[in-house]
KEPA-674197 format. One line per 2 residues: number of its first residue (from 1); their letters; for each residue x, z, y of C-alpha. Coordinates in steps of 0.2 Angstrom, whole numbers, plus 5000, padded with zeros to 4 digits. Layout:
<recs>
NUM) A) X,Z,Y; ...;
</recs>
This chain:
<recs>
1) MD) 5039,5043,4851; 5036,5059,4863;
3) FV) 5018,5061,4867; 5021,5061,4886;
5) QS) 5026,5043,4885; 5008,5039,4882;
7) FP) 5003,5047,4899; 5003,5032,4909;
9) AI) 4991,5022,4896; 4980,5037,4896;
11) SI) 4980,5038,4916; 4974,5020,4916;
13) LL) 4961,5022,4903; 4955,5039,4911;
15) CL) 4951,5030,4927; 4942,5015,4919;
17) FA) 4931,5027,4909; 4928,5038,4924;
19) GI) 4922,5023,4933; 4910,5020,4920;
21) IS) 4904,5038,4918; 4902,5040,4937;
23) SG) 4890,5026,4938; 4877,5037,4929;
25) LK) 4880,5052,4940; 4873,5057,4957;
27) GK) 4885,5058,4972; 4890,5076,4972;
29) AA) 4893,5076,4954; 4903,5059,4956;
31) RY) 4913,5067,4969; 4918,5081,4958;
33) MN) 4923,5070,4944; 4932,5059,4955;
35) TV) 4942,5074,4962; 4946,5081,4945;
37) LI) 4951,5063,4939; 4964,5060,4952;
39) LT) 4971,5079,4950; 4973,5075,4932;
41) VT) 4981,5058,4934; 4993,5066,4947;
43) VL) 4998,5079,4935; 5001,5066,4921;
45) SA) 5010,5055,4934; 5022,5070,4938;
47) CT) 5025,5074,4920; 5030,5055,4917;
49) LL) 5041,5056,4932; 5050,5072,4925;
51) YT) 5052,5064,4908; 5060,5048,4915;
53) LG) 5071,5057,4926; 5077,5068,4911;
55) TG) 5080,5053,4900; 5088,5043,4913;
57) ES) 5081,5026,4907; 5064,5016,4906;
59) YV) 5053,5015,4889; 5041,5003,4884;
61) YV) 5024,5008,4877; 5016,4996,4865;
63) MG) 4997,4997,4868; 4988,4998,4851;
65) KF) 5004,4997,4842; 5003,4978,4840;
67) PA) 5020,4969,4845; 5020,4953,4856;
69) PW) 5013,4940,4859; 4997,4948,4852;
71) GN) 4999,4966,4859; 5000,4972,4877;
73) EI) 5012,4984,4884; 5018,4994,4898;
75) RV) 5035,4998,4905; 5038,5015,4913;
77) GV) 5054,5021,4923; 5058,5032,4937;
79) LE) 5052,5021,4951; 5035,5017,4942;
81) SF) 5030,5035,4938; 5036,5040,4956;
83) MA) 5025,5027,4964; 5010,5032,4953;
85) LF) 5012,5050,4958; 5013,5045,4977;
87) FC) 4998,5034,4975; 4988,5047,4968;
89) II) 4993,5059,4981; 4988,5047,4996;
91) ML) 4972,5042,4988; 4967,5061,4985;
93) LS) 4971,5065,5003; 4963,5049,5010;
95) LF) 4946,5054,5002; 4947,5072,5007;
97) GG) 4951,5066,5025; 4935,5055,5026;
99) MK) 4924,5065,5014; 4913,5072,5028;
101) KL) 4911,5056,5037; 4907,5048,5020;
103) TE) 4890,5055,5020; 4886,5048,5037;
105) EV) 4894,5031,5034; 4886,5027,5016;
107) EE) 4868,5028,5011; 4864,5043,5000;
109) GK) 4859,5034,4985; 4875,5024,4985;
111) VF) 4888,5038,4987; 4890,5038,4969;
113) LY) 4895,5019,4969; 4908,5023,4981;
115) YV) 4917,5034,4968; 4915,5021,4955;
117) LT) 4924,5010,4966; 4938,5022,4969;
119) NL) 4940,5025,4951; 4942,5006,4947;
121) LL) 4953,5004,4961; 4966,5018,4956;
123) SS) 4965,5012,4938; 4970,4994,4944;
125) LL) 4985,5001,4955; 4991,5011,4941;
127) AL) 4990,4995,4930; 4999,4985,4943;
129) IY) 5013,4998,4943; 5016,5000,4925;
131) TN) 5011,4984,4916; 5023,4972,4907;
133) DL) 5012,4959,4905; 5008,4946,4919;
135) FT) 4991,4941,4913; 4986,4959,4912;
137) AY) 4992,4960,4930; 4982,4946,4935;
139) VF) 4966,4954,4927; 4969,4970,4937;
141) VE) 4972,4961,4953; 4955,4954,4951;
143) IN) 4948,4972,4947; 4957,4978,4963;
145) TI) 4950,4964,4974; 4933,4968,4968;
147) AA) 4934,4986,4970; 4942,4984,4988;
149) CG) 4928,4972,4993; 4916,4985,4988;
151) LI) 4924,4998,4998; 4924,4988,5014;
153) MI) 4905,4982,5012; 4898,4999,5006;
155) RQ) 4895,5004,5024; 4882,4991,5025;
157) NG) 4882,4984,5043; 4885,4967,5050;
159) RT) 4904,4968,5053; 4908,4975,5036;
161) IE) 4899,4963,5027; 4907,4949,5037;
163) AA) 4924,4958,5035; 4921,4959,5016;
165) AR) 4916,4941,5015; 4933,4935,5025;
167) YM) 4943,4947,5013; 4935,4940,4997;
169) IM) 4938,4922,5003; 4957,4926,5008;
171) SL) 4960,4937,4993; 4952,4924,4981;
173) LG) 4963,4911,4987; 4979,4922,4984;
175) SG) 4973,4926,4967; 4971,4908,4963;
177) ML) 4989,4905,4968; 4994,4918,4958;
179) LM) 4984,4913,4943; 4992,4895,4945;
181) GI) 5009,4902,4946; 5007,4912,4930;
183) CM) 4999,4897,4921; 5014,4886,4926;
185) LY) 5026,4900,4920; 5018,4902,4904;
187) DL) 5019,4883,4902; 5037,4883,4905;
189) TG) 5043,4898,4894; 5028,4901,4881;
191) HL) 5027,4919,4886; 5017,4932,4896;
193) LM) 5027,4948,4894; 5039,4950,4908;
195) SN) 5054,4953,4898; 5052,4938,4887;
197) IS) 5049,4927,4902; 5065,4934,4911;
199) EQ) 5075,4928,4896; 5068,4910,4896;
201) VA) 5068,4909,4915; 5087,4913,4914;
203) LL) 5090,4899,4902; 5080,4887,4912;
205) AA) 5090,4891,4927; 5106,4890,4918;
207) SG) 5103,4873,4911; 5095,4866,4926;
209) EY) 5080,4860,4917; 5063,4861,4925;
211) RI) 5070,4866,4942; 5056,4859,4953;
213) PL) 5042,4866,4943; 5050,4883,4942;
215) LV) 5052,4883,4961; 5035,4879,4963;
217) TI) 5030,4893,4951; 5040,4905,4961;
219) AL) 5032,4899,4978; 5014,4900,4971;
221) MS) 5016,4918,4965; 5025,4923,4981;
223) VG) 5014,4915,4993; 4998,4921,4983;
225) LA) 5003,4939,4984; 5008,4937,5002;
227) IK) 4991,4932,5007; 4984,4947,4997;
229) SA) 4995,4959,5005; 4991,4952,5023;
231) LF) 5008,4945,5027; 5008,4936,5044;
233) PF) 5001,4923,5045; 4988,4927,5031;
235) HA) 4981,4942,5039; 4965,4935,5048;
237) WL) 4955,4946,5036; 4964,4963,5040;
239) PD) 4959,4969,5057; 4940,4968,5052;
241) AY) 4943,4975,5035; 4951,4990,5041;
243) GY) 4943,4992,5058; 4924,4993,5052;
245) ST) 4925,5000,5035; 4923,5019,5031;
247) VS) 4938,5030,5036; 4943,5034,5018;
249) SA) 4941,5015,5014; 4953,5011,5028;
251) AI) 4965,5023,5024; 4965,5018,5006;
253) LS) 4965,5000,5009; 4980,5000,5022;
255) SL) 4991,5012,5013; 4987,5008,4994;
257) VS) 4979,4990,4991; 4992,4980,5000;
259) KG) 5006,4990,4994; 5000,4987,4975;
261) YI) 5003,4968,4977; 5019,4970,4986;
263) FL) 5025,4982,4972; 5019,4969,4958;
265) LI) 5029,4955,4969; 5045,4967,4967;
267) KI) 5043,4969,4948; 5041,4949,4947;
269) IY) 5057,4947,4957; 5066,4959,4947;
271) RV) 5059,4957,4929; 5051,4940,4928;
273) IG) 5061,4928,4938; 5077,4938,4940;
275) FE) 5084,4944,4957; 5098,4931,4958;
277) IF) 5087,4916,4953; 5074,4921,4966;
279) DN) 5088,4923,4979; 5095,4906,4976;
281) SR) 5076,4898,4976; 5076,4901,4995;
283) II) 5058,4907,4995; 5066,4923,5000;
285) DV) 5071,4915,5016; 5053,4911,5019;
287) LF) 5047,4928,5016; 5061,4934,5028;
289) VF) 5055,4923,5042; 5038,4927,5039;
291) GL) 5041,4946,5039; 5050,4944,5056;
293) MG) 5036,4935,5064; 5023,4948,5057;
295) MI) 5034,4961,5065; 5032,4953,5082;
297) FG) 5015,4945,5082; 5007,4960,5073;
299) SL) 5013,4973,5087; 5009,4960,5101;
301) SA) 4990,4959,5094; 4990,4977,5093;
303) IK) 4995,4980,5111; 4981,4968,5117;
305) EN) 4967,4978,5107; 4955,4990,5116;
307) DI) 4949,4998,5099; 4960,5011,5092;
309) RR) 4955,5008,5074; 4958,4989,5077;
311) MI) 4975,4993,5085; 4980,5003,5070;
313) AY) 4975,4989,5059; 4986,4976,5068;
315) SS) 4999,4989,5067; 4998,4986,5048;
317) VA) 5002,4969,5050; 5019,4973,5059;
319) QI) 5023,4986,5046; 5020,4974,5032;
321) GY) 5032,4962,5040; 5044,4975,5040;
323) IY) 5042,4976,5020; 5044,4958,5019;
325) MG) 5059,4957,5031; 5068,4969,5019;
327) IG) 5064,4960,5003; 5070,4944,5012;
329) MG) 5087,4950,5015; 5090,4947,4997;
331) TA) 5101,4963,4995; 5099,4980,4985;
333) AG) 5100,4989,5001; 5086,4978,5009;
335) MS) 5075,4981,4993; 5077,5000,4994;
337) AS) 5073,5000,5012; 5057,4990,5009;
339) VF) 5051,5001,4995; 5054,5017,5005;
341) HI) 5044,5009,5019; 5030,5007,5007;
343) LS) 5030,5026,5005; 5032,5030,5024;
345) HA) 5018,5017,5029; 5007,5024,5016;
347) AT) 5009,5043,5021; 5008,5037,5040;
349) KS) 4994,5024,5041; 4982,5035,5032;
351) LL) 4985,5049,5043; 4982,5038,5059;
353) FI) 4967,5032,5052; 4960,5049,5048;
355) AA) 4966,5057,5065; 4957,5042,5073;
357) IG) 4941,5046,5067; 4943,5064,5073;
359) LT) 4946,5057,5090; 4932,5046,5091;
361) DV) 4920,5059,5084; 4922,5069,5100;
363) SG) 4922,5055,5112; 4904,5050,5109;
365) GS) 4908,5040,5094; 4917,5027,5105;
367) RK) 4933,5019,5099; 4937,5011,5116;
369) FV) 4953,5019,5124; 4944,5022,5141;
371) DL) 4932,5034,5131; 4946,5043,5122;
373) TG) 4953,5050,5137; 4957,5068,5133;
375) AA) 4951,5067,5116; 4966,5077,5110;
377) YR) 4960,5092,5119; 4942,5091,5111;
379) NK) 4949,5089,5094; 4967,5097,5094;
381) WA) 4970,5095,5075; 4967,5075,5076;
383) GV) 4978,5075,5093; 4993,5083,5084;
385) AF) 4991,5072,5069; 4989,5056,5079;
387) TV) 5004,5060,5088; 5015,5064,5073;
389) GS) 5009,5048,5065; 5012,5039,5081;
391) LS) 5029,5045,5084; 5034,5040,5065;
393) MV) 5028,5023,5068; 5039,5022,5083;
395) GV) 5054,5028,5073; 5057,5045,5081;
397) PL) 5069,5057,5070; 5062,5070,5059;
399) FS) 5049,5057,5054; 5048,5045,5039;
401) GF) 5047,5030,5051; 5064,5034,5058;
403) IS) 5072,5034,5040; 5063,5017,5036;
405) KL) 5070,5009,5052; 5088,5016,5049;
407) LF) 5088,5010,5030; 5082,4992,5037;
409) AQ) 5096,4992,5050; 5110,4997,5038;
411) AA) 5104,4984,5025; 5104,4971,5040;
413) VQ) 5123,4976,5044; 5127,4972,5026;
415) NN) 5120,4955,5027; 5131,4944,5037;
417) GK) 5119,4929,5037; 5103,4939,5043;
419) ML) 5110,4953,5051; 5107,4946,5070;
421) PA) 5089,4941,5068; 5085,4957,5058;
423) LI) 5093,4968,5071; 5085,4959,5087;
425) VL) 5068,4959,5080; 5069,4977,5073;
427) GI) 5074,4982,5091; 5060,4972,5099;
429) ST) 5048,4978,5087; 5052,4996,5089;
431) IL) 5049,4994,5108; 5032,4985,5105;
433) NA) 5027,5000,5094; 5031,5013,5107;
435) IY) 5021,5003,5121; 5004,5003,5110;
437) FM) 5007,5020,5101; 5013,5030,5116;
439) KT) 5000,5022,5127; 4987,5030,5116;
441) VI) 4995,5047,5115; 4996,5048,5134;
443) RI) 4978,5042,5135; 4971,5055,5122;
445) YT) 4981,5068,5131; 4976,5064,5149;
447) PA) 4964,5078,5154; 4946,5072,5158;
449) NG) 4929,5077,5158; 4926,5066,5142;
451) TG) 4910,5065,5131; 4907,5075,5115;
453) SC) 4910,5093,5110; 4925,5102,5106;
455) VT) 4928,5106,5087; 4935,5121,5079;
457) FR) 4945,5124,5063; 4930,5132,5055;
459) SM) 4919,5118,5057; 4932,5105,5049;
461) KL) 4943,5115,5036; 4945,5101,5024;
463) YA) 4948,5088,5037; 4962,5099,5046;
465) VT) 4970,5104,5030; 4970,5085,5025;
467) LV) 4979,5081,5041; 4992,5096,5039;
469) CF) 4995,5089,5021; 4999,5072,5029;
471) IV) 5010,5078,5042; 5020,5089,5030;
473) LN) 5022,5074,5018; 5028,5063,5032;
475) II) 5041,5076,5038; 5047,5079,5020;
477) LG) 5050,5060,5019; 5060,5061,5036;
479) VS) 5071,5076,5033; 5073,5076,5014;
481) SQ) 5075,5057,5013; 5091,5056,5003;
483) PV) 5083,5061,4986; 5069,5049,4988;
485) VD) 5081,5035,4992; 5092,5039,4977;
487) LI) 5077,5040,4966; 5072,5022,4973;
489) EQ) 5089,5015,4970; 5089,5023,4953;
491) GL) 5073,5015,4949; 5078,4998,4955;
493) AM) 5093,4998,4944; 5081,5001,4929;
495) FS) 5071,4987,4935; 5085,4976,4930;
</recs>
């Protein structure tokens, strides 16, 4: 076995141990350690990606050299290593973008706890990406939930505590449904490893035995993960959680946490249940309908908002709807479009949250649209960045959002049964996106006396560089999308 094959396991363990060590460090030392950790894991993930691209196939790494059912294992392919690399980049940029505000929003004695939570969160995300064991996935789902809840409430004001409580209640409901589904699946198949379960599920589906229990199992796991990823109508916790947490927390939660759950659902569809069996269960049609509803109602809620951060949060409801619409199409093209939109949304939504805090800071700290008038002149970097993010969300060419919507449209055309509703809702949602994002861009570029002082590059070097990196990443996904799409398709083929 090549040493590079152990890099995913090393990455997960490094993040876990870093979380433990950070608990004994002061804020500045914990920040340095966190930065070095994420850079290290990024390099390990890049090496793993190059290795899997070179071999052209996935591999299984047995933890502790103990075979199933006693041991645990991870499965690594092109898509897993690419997602791990992408998630590390987004987390690093999100932390850099909100680093200056973190000292203002979090008590000095609790800053080290913030980095403990981000280390645990990254560990859980990597585990969800790589694990080939359902129960291990559940364990790290709970670690992810606790870490995300801590990132919300660490700001310590009334709204964040309420938001964290609401998030915890909804998230535990989703976790409970996922656990019940796993227990039922274990009862039906006698296995917890995804590959072993898949073989038994295929036999059960072929024989027609336990058809109803299998259908209930699929429904429980799908709805459980849909709740945790804030699919409409299970999104009530999302606006406050994203709107009132620290800027880095909002960027990480919106771009990574919900996407980790969606990626786990995609793995379950392919590696546990089987794509064909999942399609025949008709649960996929329910996800399709909820996805369409989320695209419309999330956008309508965003239009009604008068708070820029809550508007961006409601936009996430709509964008998650896009992802589930693609999954619900039940085709390889729809799934590829959904995975690409995970990348596009992660790169764009973090950019929007970080740009928004720059606009509010030069508007007297107000997040109301009336006070943001002319904010783009007072903070030119944030203004340009927010405009780029908005254009991407609307679907303007050259940006990643355009490629996402193009892929969704192409996938819809290939699906006769769902083509019409998908294209109609895609068009309506795009118009609604344009309404609330473009009105915000017009507002921040409307000349006004405003409140707050102008900022210069010298006073916000790290913040400006972070915004530029996000913009470049967005444009790369927009103008060089074909290699990424090819990689996604290759990775999904390895899933099967």
